[in-house]
N, CA, C and O of each residue as an XYZ file, in Angstrom:
612
protein
N      68.550     99.787     86.207
C      69.946     99.892     86.155
C      70.567     98.572     86.624
O      70.169     98.042     87.661
N      71.542     98.033     85.871
C      72.147     96.721     86.349
C      72.984     97.017     87.569
O      73.536     98.095     87.790
N      73.022     95.920     88.356
C      73.815     95.996     89.554
C      75.209     95.500     89.347
O      75.991     95.379     90.290
N      75.538     95.197     88.038
C      76.837     94.599     87.837
C      77.926     95.708     87.568
O      77.706     96.547     86.695
N      78.984     95.730     88.229
C      80.077     96.655     88.127
C      81.288     95.812     87.880
O      81.541     94.875     88.638
N      82.044     96.098     86.860
C      83.222     95.544     86.469
C      84.334     96.656     86.243
O      84.467     97.241     85.168
N      85.105     96.886     87.346
C      86.105     97.964     87.303
C      87.476     97.451     87.161
O      88.032     96.811     88.054
N      88.030     97.745     86.000
C      89.457     97.190     85.811
C      90.477     98.345     85.972
O      90.300     99.413     85.386
N      91.476     98.135     86.721
C      92.557     99.067     86.981
C      93.614     98.928     85.975
O      94.012     97.813     85.637
N      94.102    100.052     85.465
C      95.212    100.157     84.564
C      96.455    100.745     85.260
O      96.323    101.541     86.190
N      97.602    100.371     84.830
C      98.763    100.927     85.371
C      98.837    102.472     85.135
O      98.556    102.931     84.027
N      99.209    103.260     86.158
C      99.261    104.698     86.141
C     100.370    105.275     86.914
O     100.533    104.976     88.098
N     101.165    106.120     86.265
C     102.255    106.770     86.895
C     101.801    107.747     87.903
O     102.459    107.899     88.933
N     100.656    108.464     87.666
C     100.067    109.282     88.671
C      99.781    108.723     89.858
O     100.145    109.275     90.896
N      99.059    107.500     89.867
C      98.776    106.742     91.046
C      99.939    106.286     91.783
O      99.925    106.259     93.014
N     100.961    105.920     91.091
C     102.229    105.547     91.692
C     102.886    106.616     92.465
O     103.491    106.364     93.507
N     102.778    107.818     91.971
C     103.388    109.102     92.616
C     102.532    109.470     93.837
O     103.058    109.980     94.826
N     101.276    109.227     93.777
C     100.385    109.490     94.897
C     100.675    108.467     96.079
O     100.601    108.802     97.261
N     101.000    107.228     95.666
C     101.349    106.203     96.636
C     102.695    106.369     97.308
O     102.945    105.837     98.390
N     103.591    107.151     96.615
C     104.842    107.403     97.170
C     104.979    108.588     98.001
O     106.034    108.751     98.613
N     103.981    109.483     98.098
C     104.008    110.724     98.830
C     104.448    110.518    100.225
O     105.339    111.239    100.675
N     103.893    109.582    100.961
C     104.225    109.396    102.352
C     105.778    109.032    102.575
O     106.446    109.425    103.532
N     106.191    108.291    101.630
C     107.665    107.890    101.715
C     108.633    108.993    101.326
O     109.751    109.109    101.828
N     108.104    109.828    100.358
C     108.865    111.136     99.960
C     108.896    112.055    101.170
O     109.918    112.694    101.419
N     107.838    112.140    101.914
C     107.789    113.009    102.984
C     108.712    112.590    104.143
O     109.320    113.410    104.831
N     108.776    111.182    104.320
C     109.825    110.602    105.236
C     111.075    110.929    104.867
O     111.876    111.293    105.729
N     111.431    110.852    103.554
C     112.819    111.071    102.994
C     113.140    112.542    103.210
O     114.268    112.838    103.604
N     112.179    113.540    102.967
C     112.575    114.867    103.155
C     112.783    115.171    104.584
O     113.616    116.014    104.918
N     112.074    114.529    105.439
C     112.389    114.671    106.976
C     113.642    114.122    107.394
O     114.375    114.744    108.163
N     113.943    112.958    106.922
C     115.223    112.355    107.357
C     116.405    113.232    106.842
O     117.352    113.462    107.593
N     116.364    113.717    105.591
C     117.408    114.523    105.079
C     117.518    115.738    105.822
O     118.637    116.159    106.115
N     116.433    116.378    106.177
C     116.463    117.573    106.988
C     117.130    117.380    108.323
O     118.020    118.114    108.753
N     116.597    116.266    108.985
C     117.182    115.942    110.278
C     118.659    115.541    110.231
O     119.417    115.876    111.142
N     119.075    114.827    109.177
C     120.428    114.552    108.985
C     121.317    115.786    108.832
O     122.446    115.804    109.323
N     120.827    116.776    108.177
C     121.568    118.006    107.941
C     121.684    118.890    109.293
O     122.518    119.787    109.414
N     120.846    118.570    110.194
C     120.941    119.416    111.475
C     121.708    118.521    112.510
O     121.236    118.272    113.619
N     122.904    118.060    112.082
C     123.867    117.430    112.979
C     123.263    116.022    113.545
O     123.628    115.579    114.634
N     122.431    115.439    112.824
C     122.025    113.983    113.182
C     122.368    113.110    112.004
O     121.458    112.661    111.308
N     123.652    112.839    111.737
C     123.999    111.968    110.626
C     123.422    110.568    110.774
O     123.175    109.931    109.750
N     123.197    110.061    111.935
C     122.624    108.710    112.057
C     121.219    108.523    111.334
O     120.777    107.402    111.079
N     120.584    109.640    111.037
C     119.186    109.579    110.496
C     119.387    109.182    109.065
O     118.385    108.817    108.450
N     120.520    109.204    108.461
C     120.721    108.790    107.122
C     120.499    107.240    106.911
O     120.324    106.724    105.807
N     120.528    106.605    108.049
C     120.185    105.153    108.048
C     118.717    104.886    107.380
O     118.447    103.834    106.801
N     117.856    105.910    107.525
C     116.478    105.787    107.103
C     116.354    106.117    105.595
O     115.284    105.941    105.013
N     117.374    106.562    105.009
C     117.283    106.995    103.587
C     116.958    105.676    102.637
O     116.069    105.715    101.787
N     117.747    104.540    102.867
C     117.319    103.387    102.050
C     115.910    102.848    102.390
O     115.202    102.327    101.528
N     115.547    102.984    103.615
C     114.117    102.510    104.063
C     113.182    103.262    103.307
O     112.331    102.680    102.634
N     113.264    104.603    103.355
C     112.272    105.533    102.559
C     112.393    105.224    101.051
O     111.376    105.166    100.359
N     113.537    105.039    100.569
C     113.620    104.738     99.023
C     113.039    103.442     98.675
O     112.269    103.307     97.725
N     113.424    102.442     99.480
C     112.709    101.130     99.146
C     111.180    101.113     99.320
O     110.484    100.443     98.557
N     110.652    101.838    100.312
C     109.180    101.907    100.538
C     108.688    102.559     99.326
O     107.746    102.019     98.746
N     109.213    103.704     98.828
C     108.667    104.441     97.780
C     108.696    103.530     96.482
O     107.721    103.556     95.730
N     109.705    102.786     96.222
C     109.845    102.037     94.992
C     108.727    100.909     95.156
O     107.962    100.689     94.218
N     108.643    100.255     96.249
C     107.655     99.160     96.427
C     106.175     99.607     96.192
O     105.387     98.918     95.545
N     105.856    100.784     96.751
C     104.509    101.317     96.630
C     104.306    101.737     95.324
O     103.203    101.518     94.823
N     105.250    102.354     94.616
C     105.087    102.777     93.114
C     104.842    101.527     92.314
O     103.960    101.521     91.456
N     105.595    100.449     92.560
C     105.368     99.220     91.763
C     103.997     98.588     92.047
O     103.306     98.090     91.157
N     103.647     98.637     93.335
C     102.307     97.903     93.825
C     101.115     98.735     93.282
O     100.234     98.211     92.600
N     101.121     99.957     93.586
C      99.840    100.820     93.198
C      99.882    101.432     91.856
O      98.866    101.564     91.172
N     101.082    101.812     91.472
C     101.179    102.490     90.154
C     101.271    101.572     88.910
O     100.615    101.739     87.881
N     102.198    100.546     89.139
C     102.368     99.611     88.002
C     101.548     98.303     88.095
O     101.532     97.491     87.170
N     100.858     98.131     89.271
C     100.093     97.027     89.526
C     100.827     95.674     89.432
O     100.317     94.669     88.937
N     102.065     95.737     89.950
C     102.840     94.515     89.986
C     103.098     94.096     91.511
O     103.421     94.937     92.349
N     102.948     92.868     91.786
C     103.161     92.365     93.094
C     102.080     91.433     93.523
O     100.985     91.478     92.964
N     102.303     90.680     94.384
C     101.420     89.553     94.825
C     100.060     90.212     95.439
O      98.988     89.621     95.308
N     100.141     91.311     96.033
C      98.877     91.885     96.689
C      98.356     92.974     95.911
O      97.535     93.725     96.436
N      98.738     93.161     94.690
C      98.191     94.205     93.795
C      96.860     93.911     93.258
O      96.743     93.019     92.418
N      95.817     94.598     93.677
C      94.483     94.463     93.154
C      94.411     95.075     91.784
O      94.730     96.248     91.595
N      93.950     94.199     90.733
C      93.833     94.745     89.339
C      92.467     94.983     88.925
O      92.219     95.420     87.802
N      91.545     94.712     89.800
C      90.043     94.990     89.444
C      89.054     94.748     90.583
O      89.386     94.140     91.600
N      87.892     95.218     90.392
C      86.852     95.069     91.364
C      85.593     94.659     90.513
O      85.298     95.209     89.452
N      84.944     93.722     91.043
C      83.682     93.325     90.429
C      82.606     93.242     91.440
O      82.841     92.825     92.574
N      81.391     93.641     91.049
C      80.160     93.510     91.856
C      79.137     92.745     91.146
O      78.622     93.158     90.106
N      78.818     91.554     91.740
C      77.854     90.699     91.226
C      76.931     90.343     92.341
O      77.407     89.936     93.401
N      75.540     90.477     92.164
C      74.610     90.130     93.182
C      74.812     90.554     94.513
O      74.539     89.842     95.479
N      75.348     91.849     94.605
C      75.562     92.562     95.901
C      76.816     92.228     96.440
O      77.087     92.753     97.519
N      77.716     91.404     95.886
C      78.984     91.003     96.615
C      80.110     91.631     95.830
O      80.189     91.501     94.608
N      80.958     92.298     96.531
C      82.175     92.926     95.951
C      83.265     91.908     95.950
O      83.451     91.220     96.954
N      84.009     91.770     94.860
C      85.211     90.913     94.720
C      86.336     91.699     94.213
O      86.233     92.540     93.319
N      87.496     91.364     94.870
C      88.827     92.001     94.419
C      89.414     90.919     93.528
O      89.379     89.722     93.811
N      89.982     91.459     92.373
C      90.529     90.599     91.346
C      91.998     90.822     91.360
O      92.445     91.953     91.550
N      92.785     89.775     91.164
C      94.302     89.837     91.161
C      94.790     89.235     89.933
O      94.097     88.358     89.415
N      95.944     89.601     89.368
C      96.510     88.980     88.144
C      97.024     87.572     88.606
O      97.791     87.430     89.559
N      96.561     86.605     87.890
C      97.081     85.220     88.190
C      96.547     84.534     89.363
O      96.996     83.437     89.694
N      95.557     85.153     90.051
C      94.941     84.507     91.177
C      93.380     84.582     91.092
O      92.850     85.390     90.328
N      92.659     83.752     91.865
C      91.289     83.912     91.858
C      90.758     85.169     92.632
O      91.403     85.711     93.529
N      89.567     85.567     92.217
C      88.997     86.761     92.852
C      88.560     86.367     94.278
O      88.200     85.206     94.476
N      88.569     87.217     95.229
C      88.162     86.949     96.632
C      87.080     87.962     96.875
O      87.085     89.070     96.339
N      86.106     87.521     97.746
C      85.019     88.460     98.181
C      85.647     89.349     99.223
O      86.393     88.892    100.089
N      85.331     90.648     99.125
C      85.808     91.691    100.115
C      84.710     92.571    100.578
O      83.648     92.596     99.955
N      84.906     93.309    101.657
C      84.072     94.216    102.129
C      84.893     95.656    102.317
O      86.039     95.649    102.765
N      84.306     96.733    101.988
C      85.045     98.038    102.243
C      84.981     98.402    103.672
O      83.963     98.252    104.348
N      86.137     98.904    104.132
C      86.140     99.330    105.679
C      85.697    100.781    105.728
O      85.684    101.514    104.739
N      85.353    101.123    106.890
C      84.959    102.517    107.145
C      86.013    103.577    107.019
O      85.769    104.777    106.897
N      87.308    102.986    107.063
C      88.396    104.044    106.822
C      88.656    104.398    105.371
O      89.536    105.205    105.072
N      87.868    103.778    104.439
C      88.045    104.214    103.007
C      87.531    105.510    102.795
O      86.533    105.873    103.416
N      88.159    106.328    101.903
C      87.863    107.637    101.570
C      87.380    107.775    100.224
O      88.090    107.424     99.282
N      86.126    108.302    100.037
C      85.627    108.487     98.604
C      85.554    110.014     98.131
O      85.094    110.934     98.807
N      86.047    110.104     96.953
C      86.016    111.482     96.468
C      85.637    111.441     94.963
O      85.649    110.359     94.376
N      85.302    112.586     94.323
C      84.837    112.518     92.998
C      85.902    112.154     92.020
O      85.562    111.580     90.985
N      87.177    112.432     92.244
C      88.305    112.135     91.391
C      89.241    111.174     91.955
O      89.931    110.483     91.205
N      89.324    111.072     93.326
C      90.341    110.178     93.963
C      89.672    109.364     95.007
O      88.967    109.947     95.831
N      89.813    108.139     95.056
C      89.178    107.298     96.025
C      90.273    106.384     96.705
O      91.102    105.818     95.993
N      90.281    106.254     97.925
C      91.285    105.494     98.726
C      90.446    104.341     99.354
O      89.655    104.611    100.258
N      90.588    103.100     98.916
C      89.729    102.027     99.451
C      90.633    101.063    100.299
O      91.770    100.724     99.973
N      89.961    100.667    101.443
C      90.657     99.651    102.296
C      89.648     98.580    102.218
O      88.486     98.810    102.554
N      90.053     97.333    101.761
C      89.099     96.283    101.579
C      89.602     95.069    102.402
O      90.773     94.687    102.409
N      88.649     94.544    103.049
C      89.043     93.443    104.087
C      88.282     92.155    103.395
O      87.152     92.236    102.912
N      89.012     91.052    103.418
C      88.378     89.824    102.901
C      87.116     89.489    103.703
O      87.146     89.710    104.913
N      86.069     89.004    103.176
C      84.849     88.787    103.832
C      85.117     87.585    104.776
O      85.751     86.586    104.437
N      84.551     87.796    106.035
C      84.772     86.845    107.058
C      86.140     86.805    107.764
O      86.440     85.862    108.498
N      86.927     87.797    107.543
C      88.267     87.789    108.131
C      88.525     89.194    108.786
O      88.053     90.225    108.307
N      89.242     89.166    109.821
C      89.590     90.495    110.456
C      91.063     90.747    110.175
O      91.550     91.854    110.409
N      91.815     89.703    109.657
C      93.180     89.797    109.295
C      93.459     90.207    107.908
O      92.680     89.853    107.023
N      94.432     90.875    107.651
C      94.792     91.365    106.192
C      93.811     92.342    105.659
O      92.633     92.388    106.014
N      94.399     93.161    104.741
C      93.462     94.130    104.099
C      94.127     94.453    102.785
O      95.346     94.351    102.651
N      93.385     94.812    101.891
C      93.951     95.262    100.515
C      93.623     96.785    100.333
O      92.557     97.317    100.643
N      94.546     97.299     99.865
C      94.405     98.834     99.644
C      94.372     99.202     98.214
O      95.066     98.548     97.436
N      93.629    100.197     97.771
C      93.534    100.602     96.339
C      93.570    102.082     96.296
O      93.045    102.743     97.192
N      94.150    102.608     95.321
C      94.027    104.034     94.930
C      93.352    104.119     93.595
O      93.895    103.674     92.585
N      92.114    104.714     93.580
C      91.401    104.833     92.294
C      91.457    106.296     91.915
O      91.108    107.188     92.689
N      91.935    106.516     90.628
C      92.032    107.892     90.280
C      91.278    108.025     88.849
O      91.616    107.406     87.840
N      90.246    108.899     88.931
C      89.502    109.069     87.581
C      90.339    109.953     86.659
O      91.125    110.764     87.148
N      90.192    109.820     85.334
C      90.829    110.713     84.403
C      90.279    112.016     84.563
O      89.057    112.118     84.676
N      91.043    113.081     84.592
C      90.619    114.405     84.880
C      91.567    115.473     84.446
O      92.132    115.370     83.357
N      91.767    116.463     85.210
C      92.583    117.651     84.806
C      94.144    117.134     84.711
O      94.961    117.654     83.951
N      94.413    116.133     85.511
C      95.833    115.627     85.432
C      95.752    114.311     84.606
O      94.724    113.640     84.513
N      96.870    114.025     84.052
C      96.875    112.688     83.102
C      97.091    111.585     84.024
O      97.649    111.726     85.112
N      96.621    110.438     83.557
C      97.026    109.207     84.127
C      96.011    108.579     85.138
O      96.411    107.998     86.148
N      94.688    108.712     84.836
C      93.783    108.078     85.635
C      93.889    106.499     85.488
O      94.427    106.025     84.487
N      93.404    105.738     86.427
C      93.687    104.239     86.290
C      92.370    103.504     86.274
O      92.355    102.279     86.400
N      91.119    104.297     86.106
C      89.875    103.614     85.969
C      88.996    104.195     84.906
O      89.229    105.309     84.438
N      88.042    103.492     84.537
C      87.092    103.942     83.561
C      86.127    104.809     84.403
O      85.687    104.429     85.488
N      85.817    106.032     83.820
C      85.056    107.084     84.536
C      83.577    106.476     84.979
O      83.108    106.599     86.110
N      82.986    105.854     83.968
C      81.611    105.421     84.214
C      81.590    104.243     85.310
O      80.827    104.326     86.273
N      82.372    103.244     85.153
C      82.510    102.286     86.177
C      82.849    102.825     87.517
O      82.225    102.462     88.514
N      83.835    103.693     87.569
C      84.212    104.348     88.814
C      83.049    105.046     89.531
O      82.871    104.896     90.740
N      82.247    105.827     88.747
C      81.032    106.449     89.247
C      80.122    105.468     89.811
O      79.663    105.586     90.947
N      79.854    104.502     89.032
C      78.862    103.432     89.570
C      79.386    102.699     90.843
O      78.605    102.387     91.742
N      80.757    102.420     90.907
C      81.261    101.884     92.097
C      81.088    102.804     93.352
O      80.627    102.384     94.414
N      81.498    104.099     93.142
C      81.188    105.094     94.241
C      79.788    105.224     94.655
O      79.462    105.349     95.836
N      78.944    105.194     93.657
C      77.474    105.258     93.991
C      77.130    104.066     94.861
O      76.496    104.229     95.904
N      77.552    102.812     94.437
C      77.212    101.617     95.231
C      77.785    101.742     96.664
O      77.098    101.396     97.625
N      79.054    102.238     96.819
C      79.663    102.411     98.133
C      78.947    103.266     99.090
O      78.856    103.041    100.297
N      78.407    104.347     98.406
C      77.710    105.421     99.251
C      76.265    104.959     99.586
O      75.794    105.109    100.714
N      75.596    104.403     98.580
C      74.172    104.165     98.676
C      73.731    102.692     98.667
O      72.793    102.340     99.382
N      74.375    101.834     97.886
C      73.786    100.614     97.599
C      74.048     99.471     98.586
O      73.341     98.465     98.526
N      74.949     99.565     99.417
C      75.250     98.422    100.327
C      74.530     98.576    101.701
O      74.199     99.678    102.138
N      74.324     97.483    102.307
C      73.678     97.566    103.686
C      74.665     98.097    104.633
O      75.875     97.990    104.433
N      74.139     98.691    105.700
C      74.954     99.226    106.783
C      75.825     98.272    107.504
O      76.900     98.620    107.992
N      75.345     97.033    107.572
C      76.134     96.065    108.246
C      77.501     95.684    107.611
O      78.425     95.183    108.251
N      77.532     95.974    106.285
C      78.847     95.644    105.559
C      79.832     96.776    105.502
O      80.907     96.624    104.921
N      79.492     97.941    106.104
C      80.396     99.063    106.012
C      81.452     98.864    107.068
O      82.354     99.691    107.202
């Protein structure tokens, strides 16, 4: 089996909606609190709305400076690819969550403790709008679970 993985992300409304869930929960809380005689909480409505829009754009539409548009694995090194920028070597963090249909990845640039890149990978399935190729997604998950050394996790 080849060790090369080339996973391209495509824009997905479903992924964008998943990315906005925390902001929508904040919005629901703010509106509930504001209706309970706390009108000053309405100050947070634009904050929650802006956060939802920015995350939908970044994760769902793959627009923005920090939007990862692909992952490549060559010779045991994982690289994050961006539109209009060079790929950078990254390492997955322990806080990443792997699932058969949905994977949440936190990637840290190799040799750095500052800054991280986040990805939401959604396989095509019972809901429409997956953003990855199922075969490459399976191979990436397999490598993340089994193929890398323990020191890089």
